[in-house]
N, C-alpha and C positions, 0 to 999 in steps of 0.2 A: 149230184152227181157222185160215185160209188167211191168210197174212199178207202186203201189199204193202209197196212202195217207192215214194212217190208222189213223181215229178221235177217240178219246177214251174221254171220261170225268173220272174225279178224286174228290174225295171229298176235297183234298187241295193240296197245292206246294208241301209238303213234297212228299204224296204219288206220285204224276207223277214224282219227280226227281226219284224218289227210282224205279219206275217203267220204266221210260226212260232208267234211268242208264245202268238197267238189259239188257235191249232191245240191244240195242249196245252194250255192253260187249257182247252177248252171236251171235252176228252178225243177229239178229232179223230183226234189223232196221241199217240202214246207221247211221241216224241220230235223233232225235223228239226235236221239238217244246212245248215249256210250255206257256200256256196263261194264268194266274192267273186272279183271280176276275170275272168269267164268271156268271151271272146271268139266271139258271132254276126254269122255271115251267112247274112240271112236273103231272100226275095221277100215285099214288103209291099207293096199295093195298086199291081202292077205295076213297083214298081222295086226293087234287088239292094241293100239295107242291111245297116250294118256297125255293132253296136254292143256295148260291154260291158256284160254283166248281171252276177246273181248268183243262182246256182241256190241251191235249197231242196230239201232231201231228207226226204221225212215218211217214220216208220214208224208204216201200219195195219194193221186188219185189213181184210178184203174188205168185210164187213159195212156198214162207214165210209167206202168210198171214194166212194160217191155225195154224201152228207154234207157230207166233206170238200172233193169239188172244187165242189161249188156254194156253200160259203161262199169257198172261194180267188177264187170269179169274182165272190163279192161285194164284198169285201174288194180285189181287185188292180186296178192303175192301169191297165190292158192291154184292149184292145176281146176281144182272143182271147188270155186267157193260155194259153202250155202248163201242162198238167196230166195227166199221163200214168202210168198205175198200173203196175207190173212187180211180176208175182208171184215172189215167194221160194218155188224146188223145193226149200231145204234149207238146214240150218244149225244155227248152235249152240240148240239146242231149250230150254235154259231163257230164252236170250235172245228165241225168240219167243213163248215163255210171257209173258217178262213185255210186252213189246207187246201182246198180248189184255187180259192181267191189267189194263193200263195204261188202255185203250179204254175199259174196263166203264162 
């Protein structure tokens, strides 16, 4: 079964923890990692912006990516949240099997 890392940015650590907990509770993700204090520079509505954000990395299977994305969009404070799936090409087979088992 194909496993993906889902890269998500959030406004702050509290939002990342809330979304991450829900994703794991609802078995949309096997686990999440939260990286606080990321600096972001981006263009939004014609202006260059600079903010501190929190990164949320979720591990899930390909079949759950669409449902996970929709759930994040429903929970997120941003109008256009960053939610991107990065397929895992290879890795620790027992870990990848664990991810697949946890999201069943």
